[in-house]
N, C-alpha and C positions, 0 to 999 in steps of 0.2 A: 504494500500500500504506500509506504514512504517513497518507494521508487517511482510509482505512478505519479505522485504529487510533484516530485522534482522534474519529471519529464514534462508534466503539464505546464509548469512554470516556464520551461525553456521553449515551449512551442511558439512558432512564429505565425501560425495560422489563426490568429485572433480575428474575430469578426469586427466589422466597422461599427456595429452597434455597441460593442463593449467599449471601444475607444470613445464613442459619442457619449455614453453614459458617464464615463470617467470625466470627460470635459464638463458635462452638465453638473456633476457632483462637486467638482472643484470650484466652478464658477458660482454655484449657489452658495457654497460655504463661504466664499469671499464676500459675496453680496450681503449675506446675513450678518457678517461681522463688521460691515461698513459703518453702522451707527456707533460702534464702540471706538472706532478710530476716524471719526468724521473730520476733525480738524487736521490731523496728519495727512489724510487723503486730500483735503482741500488745499493745503499748502503745496503739496506735490502738483496738483492740477494747475493751480495758479502759477507756480514756478515754471512749469512746462509751457503754459500759455505765454508767459513773458519771454521765455527763450525763443519760442517760435515767432513772436512779434518782433523781437530784435533781429532775428535772422531774416525775416521777410523785409524789414525796413532797410537792412544793409544790402540785401540783394536788389531791392527796388532802387536804392540810391546808386549802386554801381551800374545797373542797367540804364537808368536815366542819364548818368554821366557819360556812359558809352554812347548812348543815342544822341546826346547834345554835341559830343565831339564829332561824331560821324556826320551830323547834319550841318555842322559848321565847316566841315572840310570842303574845300573848293579848289579844283586844280588851277584856278585863276589867281589864287592868293599865294603870297610868298612872304616870308620873314627873312630879311637879309641881316646876317651877323658878320662880325669881323672874323678873320681867319683865326682858328684856335679858340673861339669863344664857346663856352659850354651852355650859356643861356643868354637872354637878352638884357639882363640887369647890368648896369654900369658899363656898357659898351660905348666906345667913342669912335664914331665914324665921321670922318671929316666932311665939311661942306662940299668939297670937290667930289668926294666919293658919292655923296647923296645926289649931286647934280648928274654925275655919270650914270647912276642907277636909274634916276627918273627919266633920263633920255635914252636908256637902253632899248633895244628892239624887244617887242613883246609887251611893253607897258601900255595900258589902255589910257585913252584921253577922253575927257568929257566934251561937251558941246563948245566950250570956250577954249579948247585945245590945251587944257591944263591936265597934267597927269593925274590919274585916279590912284593916288598913293598918299601915304602920310609918313613923314620922317619923324619918328618919335624917339625921345631920349628918356629912358626909364632909370631912375636912380633910387636907391634906398636911403631915406633920410632918417637919421636918428631923432627920436622924440624923447624929451625929458619928462619923466614921471617919478612918482615916489615909490613905485613898486620895485622890487629888486631885479626883476626881469626887464632888460632894456628893450622896449618896443621899437619897432621901425615901421614907417609908413612908406608907401611907394609913391613917388612923385612922377607924373607922366605929363610931358609937354606935348600937346597935340597940335599946336599951331605955330605960325611964324612969329606970333606975338609972345615974347617971353613972360609977359605978365599974366598969361592965361593958363599957367600951370595949375593943374587940378590934382587933388589928392583923392584917389578912389577909396571908398569905404571898405 
């Protein structure tokens, strides 16, 4: 008899109904015990909802950023930097170089025969504050009038 019981436990031919009954039994046992651990379960559910919310917001932010970069891409636009420059901050291109670039072939002109381009100089300007972290603002000169420098927010 003991031999038959051991063989029965090793059998792999269980019916689907036996597995289904086991799932129902475990699930009902957990649901019946839920009122005893309501606050613990609620904390876990709210925590998981917050994690999912943060994940969705980060994914939507990255998708929106990618979409805005793709929509701003235009083969007719170019940013000209000095040779060896890593970015556009603090670069010094001479007026002669700007004139040569604006008169180069491929530059589009408006109805007044003015090049559709802007020569901008972007510099980081240190700002004095009481905080220990030194803030910096970006000054961007967009026109030929040096008094029209604006500070983007």
